[in-house]
N, CA, C and O of each residue as an XYZ file, in Angstrom:
328
protein
N       0.827     -1.181      0.000
C       0.000      0.000      0.000
C       0.873      1.247      0.000
O       1.580      1.516      0.972
N       0.826      1.979     -1.050
C       1.601      3.200     -1.127
C       0.759      4.410     -0.785
O      -0.470      4.382     -0.844
N       1.440      5.445     -0.434
C       0.750      6.699     -0.150
C       0.973      7.626     -1.325
O       2.101      7.797     -1.787
N      -0.087      8.218     -1.800
C       0.074      9.194     -2.861
C       0.378     10.538     -2.225
O      -0.131     10.869     -1.154
N       1.194     11.283     -2.887
C       1.564     12.592     -2.372
C       0.370     13.530     -2.500
O      -0.227     13.650     -3.569
N       0.032     14.190     -1.402
C      -1.112     15.093     -1.445
C      -0.713     16.430     -2.043
O       0.444     16.846     -1.983
N      -1.692     17.078     -2.611
C      -1.447     18.386     -3.196
C      -1.530     19.436     -2.090
O      -2.531     19.521     -1.379
N      -0.487     20.223     -1.954
C      -0.449     21.248     -0.916
C      -1.120     22.514     -1.422
O      -0.999     22.858     -2.598
N      -1.834     23.214     -0.528
C      -2.435     24.495     -0.930
C      -1.354     25.498     -1.302
O      -0.397     25.691     -0.552
N      -1.499     26.123     -2.435
C      -0.489     27.069     -2.910
C      -0.648     28.461     -2.283
O       0.326     29.206     -2.165
N      -1.866     28.805     -1.885
C      -2.133     30.148     -1.373
C      -2.221     30.209      0.150
O      -2.485     31.277      0.702
N      -2.009     29.098      0.834
C      -2.166     29.063      2.287
C      -1.248     30.059      2.985
O      -1.703     30.807      3.851
N       0.017     30.083      2.633
C       0.977     30.973      3.292
C       0.542     32.431      3.172
O       0.596     33.184      4.144
N       0.117     32.817      1.991
C      -0.316     34.204      1.760
C      -1.554     34.527      2.595
O      -1.678     35.628      3.132
N      -2.466     33.565      2.701
C      -3.684     33.770      3.491
C      -3.351     33.927      4.972
O      -3.935     34.772      5.651
N      -2.421     33.124      5.473
C      -2.052     33.222      6.878
C      -1.379     34.555      7.181
O      -1.618     35.146      8.234
N      -0.547     35.026      6.275
C       0.079     36.336      6.426
C      -0.984     37.433      6.430
O      -0.928     38.354      7.246
N      -1.938     37.336      5.530
C      -3.020     38.319      5.450
C      -3.820     38.362      6.747
O      -4.163     39.440      7.232
N      -4.115     37.204      7.301
C      -4.866     37.154      8.560
C      -4.105     37.891      9.659
O      -4.682     38.704     10.382
N      -2.824     37.609      9.782
C      -2.033     38.275     10.829
C      -1.995     39.779     10.626
O      -2.144     40.544     11.579
N      -1.796     40.200      9.394
C      -1.743     41.642      9.113
C      -3.090     42.311      9.379
O      -3.133     43.426      9.901
N      -4.180     41.646      9.029
C      -5.501     42.223      9.283
C      -5.787     42.325     10.781
O      -6.500     43.227     11.220
N      -5.236     41.410     11.553
C      -5.383     41.488     13.008
C      -4.470     42.554     13.606
O      -4.672     42.989     14.740
N      -3.469     42.970     12.843
C      -2.551     44.013     13.297
C      -1.634     43.569     14.411
O      -1.349     44.334     15.333
N      -1.167     42.320     14.330
C      -0.296     41.793     15.381
C       1.039     41.355     14.792
O       1.149     41.074     13.598
N       2.043     41.303     15.650
C       3.361     40.817     15.233
C       3.346     39.294     15.177
O       2.382     38.654     15.596
N       4.427     38.727     14.655
C       4.525     37.261     14.613
C       4.557     36.676     16.021
O       3.993     35.608     16.261
N       5.202     37.355     16.937
C       5.256     36.882     18.314
C       3.864     36.910     18.947
O       3.465     35.964     19.626
N       3.135     37.994     18.720
C       1.768     38.086     19.246
C       0.863     37.034     18.606
O       0.006     36.455     19.273
N       1.056     36.795     17.323
C       0.258     35.782     16.634
C       0.543     34.404     17.214
O      -0.377     33.604     17.389
N       1.791     34.120     17.509
C       2.152     32.839     18.109
C       1.422     32.651     19.437
O       0.966     31.552     19.753
N       1.317     33.728     20.208
C       0.584     33.659     21.479
C      -0.898     33.405     21.235
O      -1.512     32.587     21.921
N      -1.476     34.105     20.258
C      -2.897     33.919     19.935
C      -3.183     32.485     19.481
O      -4.254     31.937     19.743
N      -2.204     31.893     18.797
C      -2.361     30.527     18.296
C      -1.951     29.482     19.333
O      -2.063     28.281     19.085
N      -1.480     29.935     20.484
C      -1.037     29.052     21.567
C       0.110     28.146     21.121
O       0.124     26.947     21.401
N       1.077     28.757     20.414
C       2.238     28.013     19.919
C       3.377     28.099     20.911
O       3.608     29.151     21.506
N       4.075     27.024     21.090
C       5.235     27.009     21.987
C       6.492     27.489     21.267
O       7.419     27.997     21.898
N       6.519     27.327     19.960
C       7.717     27.647     19.188
C       7.809     29.128     18.823
O       8.700     29.526     18.073
N       6.924     29.919     19.331
C       6.907     31.367     19.134
C       6.844     31.782     17.664
O       6.271     31.090     16.823
N       7.447     32.926     17.390
C       7.298     33.527     16.074
C       7.953     32.723     14.958
O       7.577     32.896     13.799
N       8.911     31.857     15.251
C       9.593     31.116     14.187
C       8.624     30.214     13.430
O       8.755     30.054     12.216
N       7.659     29.625     14.122
C       6.666     28.790     13.451
C       5.765     29.654     12.582
O       5.466     29.290     11.444
N       5.330     30.796     13.107
C       4.472     31.700     12.338
C       5.205     32.158     11.088
O       4.621     32.201     10.005
N       6.464     32.495     11.228
C       7.274     32.911     10.083
C       7.339     31.808      9.031
O       7.191     32.075      7.838
N       7.558     30.586      9.465
C       7.641     29.456      8.529
C       6.304     29.221      7.829
O       6.283     28.900      6.640
N       5.188     29.377      8.546
C       3.868     29.231      7.920
C       3.673     30.301      6.851
O       3.180     30.014      5.760
N       4.060     31.529      7.167
C       3.846     32.658      6.252
C       4.778     32.613      5.042
O       4.456     33.175      3.996
N       5.917     31.958      5.171
C       6.836     31.813      4.034
C       6.504     30.580      3.197
O       6.991     30.430      2.076
N       5.674     29.704      3.750
C       5.303     28.492      3.030
C       6.325     27.375      3.144
O       6.268     26.403      2.391
N       7.256     27.501      4.075
C       8.254     26.451      4.254
C       7.755     25.356      5.190
O       8.360     24.290      5.302
N       6.655     25.636      5.851
C       6.063     24.686      6.779
C       4.547     24.901      6.799
O       4.075     26.025      6.633
N       3.794     23.830      6.999
C       2.334     23.952      7.094
C       1.897     23.753      8.538
O       2.449     22.912      9.247
N       0.909     24.523      8.971
C       0.413     24.337     10.339
C      -0.335     23.020     10.467
O      -0.928     22.536      9.504
N      -0.301     22.443     11.668
C      -1.087     21.227     11.883
C      -2.567     21.613     11.985
O      -2.908     22.796     11.977
N      -3.419     20.628     12.078
C      -4.860     20.863     12.041
C      -5.333     21.781     13.162
O      -6.147     22.672     12.918
N      -4.847     21.586     14.375
C      -5.289     22.432     15.488
C      -4.903     23.891     15.283
O      -5.688     24.790     15.587
N      -3.718     24.130     14.778
C      -3.284     25.502     14.510
C      -4.106     26.095     13.372
O      -4.487     27.264     13.426
N      -4.377     25.307     12.357
C      -5.204     25.770     11.249
C      -6.602     26.149     11.731
O      -7.167     27.146     11.282
N      -7.151     25.365     12.636
C      -8.463     25.678     13.217
C      -8.417     26.989     14.001
O      -9.364     27.775     13.954
N      -7.331     27.225     14.712
C      -7.193     28.485     15.466
C      -7.092     29.682     14.522
O      -7.683     30.731     14.778
N      -6.335     29.523     13.421
C      -6.271     30.589     12.412
C      -7.678     30.886     11.882
O      -8.075     32.047     11.782
N      -8.417     29.847     11.549
C      -9.765     30.027     11.007
C     -10.663     30.742     12.011
O     -11.444     31.617     11.635
N     -10.557     30.380     13.261
C     -11.373     31.019     14.305
C     -11.019     32.494     14.437
O     -11.909     33.341     14.525
N      -9.722     32.808     14.452
C      -9.292     34.199     14.554
C      -9.763     35.028     13.362
O     -10.121     36.197     13.509
N      -9.760     34.410     12.180
C     -10.154     35.114     10.952
C     -11.660     35.080     10.722
O     -12.181     35.750      9.830
N     -12.356     34.282     11.547
C     -13.812     34.111     11.406
C     -14.186     33.572     10.031
O     -15.100     34.063      9.368
N     -13.442     32.541      9.627
C     -13.728     31.835      8.373
C     -13.682     30.339      8.641
O     -13.190     29.903      9.682
N     -14.191     29.563      7.712
C     -14.081     28.113      7.849
C     -12.708     27.667      7.335
O     -12.056     28.380      6.571
N     -12.292     26.500      7.759
C     -10.975     26.014      7.354
C     -10.880     25.786      5.855
O      -9.797     25.894      5.281
N     -12.011     25.469      5.207
C     -11.936     25.248      3.762
C     -11.545     26.516      3.019
O     -10.951     26.434      1.944
N     -11.860     27.680      3.559
C     -11.430     28.938      2.936
C      -9.907     29.032      2.973
O      -9.290     29.552      2.043
N      -9.308     28.533      4.041
C      -7.851     28.600      4.157
C      -7.145     27.616      3.236
O      -6.145     27.968      2.611
N      -7.646     26.397      3.142
C      -6.920     25.360      2.405
C      -7.327     25.221      0.941
O      -6.607     24.603      0.157
N      -8.467     25.785      0.565
C      -8.927     25.690     -0.820
C      -8.405     26.888     -1.614
O      -8.802     28.026     -1.363
N      -7.523     26.629     -2.561
C      -6.937     27.716     -3.357
C      -7.967     28.466     -4.194
O      -7.720     29.603     -4.596
N      -9.104     27.858     -4.461
C     -10.132     28.510     -5.257
C     -10.937     29.521     -4.441
O     -11.667     30.335     -5.006
N     -10.808     29.471     -3.125
C     -11.562     30.383     -2.254
C     -10.631     31.466     -1.722
O      -9.448     31.234     -1.477
N     -11.199     32.645     -1.554
C     -10.430     33.769     -1.044
C     -10.940     34.182      0.333
O     -12.086     33.919      0.696
N     -10.072     34.826      1.079
C     -10.499     35.377      2.358
C     -11.471     36.515      2.097
O     -11.297     37.261      1.133
N     -12.492     36.663      2.934
C     -13.413     37.785      2.734
C     -12.697     39.104      2.985
O     -11.806     39.193      3.830
N     -13.095     40.111      2.249
C     -12.491     41.446      2.430
C     -13.056     42.071      3.683
O     -14.248     41.955      3.968
N     -12.201     42.728      4.420
C     -12.621     43.380      5.682
C     -12.729     44.871      5.501
O     -13.067     45.585      6.445
Protein backbone atom coordinates (compact mmCIF):
# COMPACT_ATOMS: atom_id res chain seq x y z
CA UNK A 1 0.00 0.00 0.00
CA UNK A 2 1.60 3.20 -1.13
CA UNK A 3 0.75 6.70 -0.15
CA UNK A 4 0.07 9.19 -2.86
CA UNK A 5 1.56 12.59 -2.37
CA UNK A 6 -1.11 15.09 -1.45
CA UNK A 7 -1.45 18.39 -3.20
CA UNK A 8 -0.45 21.25 -0.92
CA UNK A 9 -2.44 24.50 -0.93
CA UNK A 10 -0.49 27.07 -2.91
CA UNK A 11 -2.13 30.15 -1.37
CA UNK A 12 -2.17 29.06 2.29
CA UNK A 13 0.98 30.97 3.29
CA UNK A 14 -0.32 34.20 1.76
CA UNK A 15 -3.68 33.77 3.49
CA UNK A 16 -2.05 33.22 6.88
CA UNK A 17 0.08 36.34 6.43
CA UNK A 18 -3.02 38.32 5.45
CA UNK A 19 -4.87 37.15 8.56
CA UNK A 20 -2.03 38.27 10.83
CA UNK A 21 -1.74 41.64 9.11
CA UNK A 22 -5.50 42.22 9.28
CA UNK A 23 -5.38 41.49 13.01
CA UNK A 24 -2.55 44.01 13.30
CA UNK A 25 -0.30 41.79 15.38
CA UNK A 26 3.36 40.82 15.23
CA UNK A 27 4.52 37.26 14.61
CA UNK A 28 5.26 36.88 18.31
CA UNK A 29 1.77 38.09 19.25
CA UNK A 30 0.26 35.78 16.63
CA UNK A 31 2.15 32.84 18.11
CA UNK A 32 0.58 33.66 21.48
CA UNK A 33 -2.90 33.92 19.93
CA UNK A 34 -2.36 30.53 18.30
CA UNK A 35 -1.04 29.05 21.57
CA UNK A 36 2.24 28.01 19.92
CA UNK A 37 5.23 27.01 21.99
CA UNK A 38 7.72 27.65 19.19
CA UNK A 39 6.91 31.37 19.13
CA UNK A 40 7.30 33.53 16.07
CA UNK A 41 9.59 31.12 14.19
CA UNK A 42 6.67 28.79 13.45
CA UNK A 43 4.47 31.70 12.34
CA UNK A 44 7.27 32.91 10.08
CA UNK A 45 7.64 29.46 8.53
CA UNK A 46 3.87 29.23 7.92
CA UNK A 47 3.85 32.66 6.25
CA UNK A 48 6.84 31.81 4.03
CA UNK A 49 5.30 28.49 3.03
CA UNK A 50 8.25 26.45 4.25
CA UNK A 51 6.06 24.69 6.78
CA UNK A 52 2.33 23.95 7.09
CA UNK A 53 0.41 24.34 10.34
CA UNK A 54 -1.09 21.23 11.88
CA UNK A 55 -4.86 20.86 12.04
CA UNK A 56 -5.29 22.43 15.49
CA UNK A 57 -3.28 25.50 14.51
CA UNK A 58 -5.20 25.77 11.25
CA UNK A 59 -8.46 25.68 13.22
CA UNK A 60 -7.19 28.49 15.47
CA UNK A 61 -6.27 30.59 12.41
CA UNK A 62 -9.76 30.03 11.01
CA UNK A 63 -11.37 31.02 14.31
CA UNK A 64 -9.29 34.20 14.55
CA UNK A 65 -10.15 35.11 10.95
CA UNK A 66 -13.81 34.11 11.41
CA UNK A 67 -13.73 31.83 8.37
CA UNK A 68 -14.08 28.11 7.85
CA UNK A 69 -10.98 26.01 7.35
CA UNK A 70 -11.94 25.25 3.76
CA UNK A 71 -11.43 28.94 2.94
CA UNK A 72 -7.85 28.60 4.16
CA UNK A 73 -6.92 25.36 2.40
CA UNK A 74 -8.93 25.69 -0.82
CA UNK A 75 -6.94 27.72 -3.36
CA UNK A 76 -10.13 28.51 -5.26
CA UNK A 77 -11.56 30.38 -2.25
CA UNK A 78 -10.43 33.77 -1.04
CA UNK A 79 -10.50 35.38 2.36
CA UNK A 80 -13.41 37.79 2.73
CA UNK A 81 -12.49 41.45 2.43
CA UNK A 82 -12.62 43.38 5.68
